[in-house]
N, C-alpha and C positions, 0 to 999 in steps of 0.2 A: 304206821299205831306208834310208834316209839318216837316221832317227833310230836305228835300232839299230846302225848303220856308226858314226855319231855316238858313243854310249855306249861303244863297243867301243875307238875309236880314244882316247877320255877315258880308258878305265881300263889302256889300254895307257900311253900318256904318265904317266898318274899313279905306273903300276906301275914307270917309268927306262927306258920305250920310247925316250926320245930320246938316248940315252946308248949305243944302236944305230943308228950311220948308215945311212937306208934304211928300217929295219925300220916306222915309222909311215907311210911311202908307200907302201911295198910292200903293208902292211895295206889301206891304200886302196884302192889299183891293184884289189888281188886280192877285196874285199870288194866295192867298185863293179860289178866283172864279175861276179861272179856274182848279185849282188843284180840287175843287167841280163838274165843267163842266165834267171833264174828268174821275172822278170818277163814274159819275152818266153814262156814254157809257156801264158800266159793274154791272150798279145795275138792279133788274127788277122794274119795273112802277108799282106804287099806283093802285090797285086792280080796283077803280072805273077811271080811265084814260083807260083801256086795253076794247077793244071791238074785234068782229070778223073782222071789217074791220080796226081797227088801234092795231094790235096783242101787237106792242110796248108801246104803251100807251103813243104816243108824244100828246102832247096840242098844240103845232105850229107845223104847216108843215104836211106832209105826213105820211103814214105807214113807207116810207122806210127814206126818211130823214125827220129829224126834231128833235125840243125841249122836253123834257120831263119837268114834273112840277120843278125839280130841279135845273135843268141847266135855267129853265127860271128863278125862283127865286135866281140864282147867276148871272145872266146876268147884274143887276146894280151895284153888288160889282166890278165887272170887269169894268164897264163904269167909275164909282166915282175914282176907282184908279187910272184907266188911266188918268184921267181929272185933280189929284191932281198930279200925275208924268208929267203932261205935263208944268201946271201950277208951280211946282219946276223947272221944266228945263228952264223954261223963265225968271224966275226972279231971281238977280243978290245972290250968294252965300254970306249967314251971315259971315262976317269976324270971323276969327280966335283967340279966348280968349286970351289974353297974358297971 
């Protein structure tokens, strides 16, 4: 996930993403959080969350569809990143240096 996120950030900066304060950092936070949430789909849950009624170890939701602890902890990163992206996109860009 790091290589793909790095390429996305590199392309964003090359396209003038630094003229919008918070855009690159928000993209990093949202991208890293989404990457972590994706990786958690393939990871075995922590033992303390696995029960006979909840074999996948979800802490929110049911045994079939839910969020693991890693996904739950990554969710604030995604939300803060999206908020930073939204804020950067709604403000006027910083003028280019001469």
